[in-house]
TORKOL-4160 file (C-alpha; in steps of 0.2 Angstrom, whole numbers, padded with zeros to 4 digits, m for minus):
274
<pt num="1" X="0696" Y="m0450" Z="0424"/>
<pt num="2" X="0705" Y="m0451" Z="0407"/>
<pt num="3" X="0702" Y="m0432" Z="0399"/>
<pt num="4" X="0704" Y="m0432" Z="0380"/>
<pt num="5" X="0702" Y="m0420" Z="0364"/>
<pt num="6" X="0692" Y="m0424" Z="0357"/>
<pt num="7" X="0686" Y="m0419" Z="0336"/>
<pt num="8" X="0680" Y="m0420" Z="0318"/>
<pt num="9" X="0696" Y="m0413" Z="0309"/>
<pt num="10" X="0694" Y="m0411" Z="0288"/>
<pt num="11" X="0710" Y="m0401" Z="0285"/>
<pt num="12" X="0723" Y="m0396" Z="0296"/>
<pt num="13" X="0722" Y="m0376" Z="0298"/>
<pt num="14" X="0725" Y="m0361" Z="0310"/>
<pt num="15" X="0709" Y="m0368" Z="0319"/>
<pt num="16" X="0715" Y="m0383" Z="0327"/>
<pt num="17" X="0732" Y="m0378" Z="0330"/>
<pt num="18" X="0725" Y="m0365" Z="0342"/>
<pt num="19" X="0711" Y="m0379" Z="0349"/>
<pt num="20" X="0731" Y="m0391" Z="0350"/>
<pt num="21" X="0738" Y="m0380" Z="0358"/>
<pt num="22" X="0729" Y="m0373" Z="0370"/>
<pt num="23" X="0721" Y="m0393" Z="0377"/>
<pt num="24" X="0735" Y="m0401" Z="0371"/>
<pt num="25" X="0747" Y="m0402" Z="0390"/>
<pt num="26" X="0730" Y="m0406" Z="0401"/>
<pt num="27" X="0724" Y="m0421" Z="0390"/>
<pt num="28" X="0728" Y="m0439" Z="0388"/>
<pt num="29" X="0725" Y="m0440" Z="0371"/>
<pt num="30" X="0719" Y="m0433" Z="0354"/>
<pt num="31" X="0707" Y="m0441" Z="0344"/>
<pt num="32" X="0699" Y="m0443" Z="0326"/>
<pt num="33" X="0682" Y="m0443" Z="0322"/>
<pt num="34" X="0684" Y="m0457" Z="0309"/>
<pt num="35" X="0676" Y="m0459" Z="0290"/>
<pt num="36" X="0663" Y="m0473" Z="0295"/>
<pt num="37" X="0656" Y="m0460" Z="0308"/>
<pt num="38" X="0660" Y="m0446" Z="0300"/>
<pt num="39" X="0648" Y="m0452" Z="0287"/>
<pt num="40" X="0636" Y="m0455" Z="0299"/>
<pt num="41" X="0632" Y="m0439" Z="0306"/>
<pt num="42" X="0640" Y="m0427" Z="0290"/>
<pt num="43" X="0621" Y="m0419" Z="0278"/>
<pt num="44" X="0635" Y="m0421" Z="0264"/>
<pt num="45" X="0639" Y="m0433" Z="0254"/>
<pt num="46" X="0656" Y="m0431" Z="0253"/>
<pt num="47" X="0665" Y="m0416" Z="0260"/>
<pt num="48" X="0681" Y="m0413" Z="0248"/>
<pt num="49" X="0692" Y="m0406" Z="0260"/>
<pt num="50" X="0692" Y="m0420" Z="0268"/>
<pt num="51" X="0710" Y="m0427" Z="0273"/>
<pt num="52" X="0707" Y="m0447" Z="0277"/>
<pt num="53" X="0710" Y="m0446" Z="0296"/>
<pt num="54" X="0723" Y="m0458" Z="0297"/>
<pt num="55" X="0733" Y="m0443" Z="0287"/>
<pt num="56" X="0727" Y="m0432" Z="0297"/>
<pt num="57" X="0733" Y="m0441" Z="0313"/>
<pt num="58" X="0752" Y="m0441" Z="0304"/>
<pt num="59" X="0750" Y="m0422" Z="0303"/>
<pt num="60" X="0747" Y="m0417" Z="0320"/>
<pt num="61" X="0759" Y="m0430" Z="0328"/>
<pt num="62" X="0771" Y="m0419" Z="0316"/>
<pt num="63" X="0770" Y="m0405" Z="0326"/>
<pt num="64" X="0775" Y="m0414" Z="0344"/>
<pt num="65" X="0759" Y="m0407" Z="0353"/>
<pt num="66" X="0751" Y="m0424" Z="0359"/>
<pt num="67" X="0754" Y="m0440" Z="0371"/>
<pt num="68" X="0744" Y="m0450" Z="0359"/>
<pt num="69" X="0734" Y="m0447" Z="0344"/>
<pt num="70" X="0722" Y="m0461" Z="0338"/>
<pt num="71" X="0708" Y="m0462" Z="0327"/>
<pt num="72" X="0690" Y="m0467" Z="0332"/>
<pt num="73" X="0681" Y="m0476" Z="0322"/>
<pt num="74" X="0662" Y="m0486" Z="0327"/>
<pt num="75" X="0670" Y="m0502" Z="0334"/>
<pt num="76" X="0684" Y="m0491" Z="0349"/>
<pt num="77" X="0670" Y="m0483" Z="0352"/>
<pt num="78" X="0670" Y="m0489" Z="0368"/>
<pt num="79" X="0688" Y="m0482" Z="0372"/>
<pt num="80" X="0680" Y="m0467" Z="0377"/>
<pt num="81" X="0667" Y="m0473" Z="0388"/>
<pt num="82" X="0671" Y="m0464" Z="0406"/>
<pt num="83" X="0683" Y="m0449" Z="0397"/>
<pt num="84" X="0681" Y="m0431" Z="0400"/>
<pt num="85" X="0677" Y="m0424" Z="0382"/>
<pt num="86" X="0683" Y="m0407" Z="0377"/>
<pt num="87" X="0676" Y="m0404" Z="0360"/>
<pt num="88" X="0671" Y="m0392" Z="0347"/>
<pt num="89" X="0653" Y="m0384" Z="0350"/>
<pt num="90" X="0650" Y="m0384" Z="0332"/>
<pt num="91" X="0634" Y="m0397" Z="0326"/>
<pt num="92" X="0640" Y="m0412" Z="0319"/>
<pt num="93" X="0651" Y="m0415" Z="0336"/>
<pt num="94" X="0635" Y="m0410" Z="0346"/>
<pt num="95" X="0627" Y="m0423" Z="0336"/>
<pt num="96" X="0637" Y="m0438" Z="0337"/>
<pt num="97" X="0639" Y="m0434" Z="0359"/>
<pt num="98" X="0618" Y="m0435" Z="0361"/>
<pt num="99" X="0617" Y="m0450" Z="0353"/>
<pt num="100" X="0635" Y="m0460" Z="0361"/>
<pt num="101" X="0640" Y="m0451" Z="0377"/>
<pt num="102" X="0622" Y="m0442" Z="0381"/>
<pt num="103" X="0629" Y="m0446" Z="0402"/>
<pt num="104" X="0648" Y="m0441" Z="0398"/>
<pt num="105" X="0657" Y="m0425" Z="0404"/>
<pt num="106" X="0660" Y="m0415" Z="0389"/>
<pt num="107" X="0668" Y="m0397" Z="0388"/>
<pt num="108" X="0664" Y="m0391" Z="0370"/>
<pt num="109" X="0678" Y="m0378" Z="0366"/>
<pt num="110" X="0668" Y="m0361" Z="0360"/>
<pt num="111" X="0684" Y="m0359" Z="0348"/>
<pt num="112" X="0674" Y="m0356" Z="0331"/>
<pt num="113" X="0682" Y="m0369" Z="0319"/>
<pt num="114" X="0672" Y="m0366" Z="0302"/>
<pt num="115" X="0656" Y="m0365" Z="0297"/>
<pt num="116" X="0639" Y="m0376" Z="0303"/>
<pt num="117" X="0622" Y="m0375" Z="0304"/>
<pt num="118" X="0624" Y="m0364" Z="0321"/>
<pt num="119" X="0635" Y="m0352" Z="0313"/>
<pt num="120" X="0625" Y="m0349" Z="0299"/>
<pt num="121" X="0610" Y="m0347" Z="0307"/>
<pt num="122" X="0619" Y="m0332" Z="0323"/>
<pt num="123" X="0617" Y="m0316" Z="0322"/>
<pt num="124" X="0626" Y="m0303" Z="0327"/>
<pt num="125" X="0628" Y="m0285" Z="0329"/>
<pt num="126" X="0630" Y="m0277" Z="0311"/>
<pt num="127" X="0646" Y="m0272" Z="0310"/>
<pt num="128" X="0646" Y="m0253" Z="0303"/>
<pt num="129" X="0658" Y="m0240" Z="0296"/>
<pt num="130" X="0649" Y="m0224" Z="0301"/>
<pt num="131" X="0636" Y="m0215" Z="0313"/>
<pt num="132" X="0625" Y="m0202" Z="0303"/>
<pt num="133" X="0611" Y="m0190" Z="0311"/>
<pt num="134" X="0610" Y="m0181" Z="0297"/>
<pt num="135" X="0594" Y="m0180" Z="0293"/>
<pt num="136" X="0590" Y="m0181" Z="0275"/>
<pt num="137" X="0596" Y="m0199" Z="0279"/>
<pt num="138" X="0584" Y="m0200" Z="0295"/>
<pt num="139" X="0572" Y="m0193" Z="0285"/>
<pt num="140" X="0572" Y="m0208" Z="0271"/>
<pt num="141" X="0572" Y="m0223" Z="0284"/>
<pt num="142" X="0558" Y="m0214" Z="0294"/>
<pt num="143" X="0551" Y="m0215" Z="0277"/>
<pt num="144" X="0556" Y="m0233" Z="0272"/>
<pt num="145" X="0549" Y="m0238" Z="0289"/>
<pt num="146" X="0532" Y="m0228" Z="0285"/>
<pt num="147" X="0536" Y="m0240" Z="0265"/>
<pt num="148" X="0538" Y="m0255" Z="0274"/>
<pt num="149" X="0518" Y="m0254" Z="0285"/>
<pt num="150" X="0510" Y="m0255" Z="0270"/>
<pt num="151" X="0515" Y="m0272" Z="0270"/>
<pt num="152" X="0504" Y="m0289" Z="0273"/>
<pt num="153" X="0520" Y="m0298" Z="0278"/>
<pt num="154" X="0515" Y="m0297" Z="0297"/>
<pt num="155" X="0532" Y="m0305" Z="0299"/>
<pt num="156" X="0542" Y="m0297" Z="0292"/>
<pt num="157" X="0535" Y="m0277" Z="0289"/>
<pt num="158" X="0551" Y="m0273" Z="0282"/>
<pt num="159" X="0551" Y="m0255" Z="0269"/>
<pt num="160" X="0568" Y="m0247" Z="0259"/>
<pt num="161" X="0571" Y="m0235" Z="0244"/>
<pt num="162" X="0581" Y="m0232" Z="0233"/>
<pt num="163" X="0590" Y="m0214" Z="0230"/>
<pt num="164" X="0600" Y="m0207" Z="0217"/>
<pt num="165" X="0606" Y="m0188" Z="0218"/>
<pt num="166" X="0595" Y="m0186" Z="0232"/>
<pt num="167" X="0580" Y="m0190" Z="0224"/>
<pt num="168" X="0568" Y="m0206" Z="0226"/>
<pt num="169" X="0571" Y="m0216" Z="0210"/>
<pt num="170" X="0561" Y="m0230" Z="0217"/>
<pt num="171" X="0550" Y="m0237" Z="0234"/>
<pt num="172" X="0545" Y="m0258" Z="0238"/>
<pt num="173" X="0541" Y="m0267" Z="0254"/>
<pt num="174" X="0540" Y="m0285" Z="0258"/>
<pt num="175" X="0526" Y="m0290" Z="0246"/>
<pt num="176" X="0517" Y="m0307" Z="0246"/>
<pt num="177" X="0517" Y="m0315" Z="0227"/>
<pt num="178" X="0511" Y="m0314" Z="0218"/>
<pt num="179" X="0493" Y="m0309" Z="0225"/>
<pt num="180" X="0496" Y="m0299" Z="0243"/>
<pt num="181" X="0484" Y="m0309" Z="0249"/>
<pt num="182" X="0490" Y="m0325" Z="0244"/>
<pt num="183" X="0498" Y="m0329" Z="0262"/>
<pt num="184" X="0481" Y="m0326" Z="0266"/>
<pt num="185" X="0471" Y="m0343" Z="0254"/>
<pt num="186" X="0485" Y="m0353" Z="0256"/>
<pt num="187" X="0491" Y="m0350" Z="0273"/>
<pt num="188" X="0510" Y="m0343" Z="0276"/>
<pt num="189" X="0524" Y="m0355" Z="0274"/>
<pt num="190" X="0531" Y="m0346" Z="0291"/>
<pt num="191" X="0521" Y="m0351" Z="0299"/>
<pt num="192" X="0528" Y="m0367" Z="0299"/>
<pt num="193" X="0548" Y="m0362" Z="0302"/>
<pt num="194" X="0554" Y="m0352" Z="0318"/>
<pt num="195" X="0559" Y="m0335" Z="0316"/>
<pt num="196" X="0575" Y="m0330" Z="0308"/>
<pt num="197" X="0576" Y="m0347" Z="0302"/>
<pt num="198" X="0578" Y="m0348" Z="0282"/>
<pt num="199" X="0574" Y="m0330" Z="0277"/>
<pt num="200" X="0575" Y="m0339" Z="0258"/>
<pt num="201" X="0559" Y="m0346" Z="0261"/>
<pt num="202" X="0547" Y="m0338" Z="0262"/>
<pt num="203" X="0530" Y="m0333" Z="0247"/>
<pt num="204" X="0537" Y="m0316" Z="0251"/>
<pt num="205" X="0549" Y="m0304" Z="0239"/>
<pt num="206" X="0558" Y="m0293" Z="0249"/>
<pt num="207" X="0556" Y="m0275" Z="0251"/>
<pt num="208" X="0578" Y="m0278" Z="0247"/>
<pt num="209" X="0573" Y="m0288" Z="0230"/>
<pt num="210" X="0557" Y="m0279" Z="0226"/>
<pt num="211" X="0568" Y="m0262" Z="0223"/>
<pt num="212" X="0583" Y="m0271" Z="0214"/>
<pt num="213" X="0570" Y="m0278" Z="0204"/>
<pt num="214" X="0562" Y="m0263" Z="0197"/>
<pt num="215" X="0577" Y="m0257" Z="0191"/>
<pt num="216" X="0582" Y="m0273" Z="0182"/>
<pt num="217" X="0570" Y="m0270" Z="0174"/>
<pt num="218" X="0573" Y="m0255" Z="0164"/>
<pt num="219" X="0584" Y="m0265" Z="0153"/>
<pt num="220" X="0577" Y="m0282" Z="0157"/>
<pt num="221" X="0561" Y="m0278" Z="0150"/>
<pt num="222" X="0555" Y="m0294" Z="0137"/>
<pt num="223" X="0572" Y="m0305" Z="0138"/>
<pt num="224" X="0576" Y="m0321" Z="0138"/>
<pt num="225" X="0586" Y="m0330" Z="0153"/>
<pt num="226" X="0594" Y="m0347" Z="0150"/>
<pt num="227" X="0597" Y="m0357" Z="0161"/>
<pt num="228" X="0606" Y="m0375" Z="0166"/>
<pt num="229" X="0591" Y="m0378" Z="0179"/>
<pt num="230" X="0573" Y="m0371" Z="0183"/>
<pt num="231" X="0576" Y="m0356" Z="0196"/>
<pt num="232" X="0574" Y="m0361" Z="0214"/>
<pt num="233" X="0558" Y="m0350" Z="0222"/>
<pt num="234" X="0570" Y="m0336" Z="0225"/>
<pt num="235" X="0578" Y="m0333" Z="0210"/>
<pt num="236" X="0560" Y="m0338" Z="0204"/>
<pt num="237" X="0552" Y="m0320" Z="0212"/>
<pt num="238" X="0568" Y="m0309" Z="0206"/>
<pt num="239" X="0567" Y="m0316" Z="0186"/>
<pt num="240" X="0546" Y="m0312" Z="0189"/>
<pt num="241" X="0549" Y="m0298" Z="0195"/>
<pt num="242" X="0562" Y="m0290" Z="0185"/>
<pt num="243" X="0554" Y="m0291" Z="0166"/>
<pt num="244" X="0561" Y="m0307" Z="0159"/>
<pt num="245" X="0546" Y="m0316" Z="0146"/>
<pt num="246" X="0558" Y="m0332" Z="0142"/>
<pt num="247" X="0566" Y="m0342" Z="0154"/>
<pt num="248" X="0575" Y="m0359" Z="0145"/>
<pt num="249" X="0579" Y="m0372" Z="0154"/>
<pt num="250" X="0586" Y="m0391" Z="0155"/>
<pt num="251" X="0584" Y="m0397" Z="0167"/>
<pt num="252" X="0581" Y="m0398" Z="0185"/>
<pt num="253" X="0564" Y="m0396" Z="0198"/>
<pt num="254" X="0551" Y="m0383" Z="0202"/>
<pt num="255" X="0546" Y="m0383" Z="0220"/>
<pt num="256" X="0538" Y="m0370" Z="0232"/>
<pt num="257" X="0530" Y="m0358" Z="0222"/>
<pt num="258" X="0545" Y="m0355" Z="0208"/>
<pt num="259" X="0533" Y="m0360" Z="0195"/>
<pt num="260" X="0516" Y="m0352" Z="0199"/>
<pt num="261" X="0525" Y="m0333" Z="0202"/>
<pt num="262" X="0535" Y="m0336" Z="0187"/>
<pt num="263" X="0518" Y="m0338" Z="0178"/>
<pt num="264" X="0508" Y="m0326" Z="0186"/>
<pt num="265" X="0519" Y="m0313" Z="0177"/>
<pt num="266" X="0517" Y="m0319" Z="0162"/>
<pt num="267" X="0536" Y="m0329" Z="0161"/>
<pt num="268" X="0534" Y="m0342" Z="0147"/>
<pt num="269" X="0543" Y="m0357" Z="0151"/>
<pt num="270" X="0552" Y="m0365" Z="0141"/>
<pt num="271" X="0561" Y="m0382" Z="0145"/>
<pt num="272" X="0576" Y="m0388" Z="0133"/>
<pt num="273" X="0580" Y="m0406" Z="0127"/>
<pt num="274" X="0596" Y="m0407" Z="0122"/>
């Protein structure tokens, strides 16, 4: 059985060179995903960095690593049948294999080549700078946890405190807006989203956002903001609770609870017709 290395290569960088060097001696050839297949499986309409696959092929040939290099298009997919495939563990390639070679012998390499959906949502230990056992720090973290227990956001009981010169300035917890009861009146949008995914989609103003907007209110109370497009739901919440009272915008669309949260906080929305 032939063994091939099969990759989507929008640009040539060290991550790809590493995987070339790792497998070049044991594969019969390198296949590069062609443009028609890229468009079929890529969420973006256009990858602005992407170099034409045939140019990439010539660039890789200059490394003198592979016996042969080919670009794969839909009409030539059959040439990979009955091959052992080595590819990158990234969502685009996984979707391709699932559709065209569901029963093939595939090896997914864990070498990180670029950001894709799985890496964006991955959870890794925090690379912290130091450990504190200071009594004051412990007390403040415990108070933050107690503040978090006040929330009606049962998904995430998060609390926070901002300290300056050893004294608390602001405290906050995750708050459903415009009312703590919003998630029970209308239902919680988090009920249809898997835990750990899409943390930006929520009817809550996160504790961290609440602390920052409370501090911003000292400067921004009564001000106006001018935007090229209408704010997304997360930004609408930040605007609504930062003291800004007028939002001027010239395009875009409203989604989820952006408009209702702004209006509940007395923010005037003004469309600017150019």
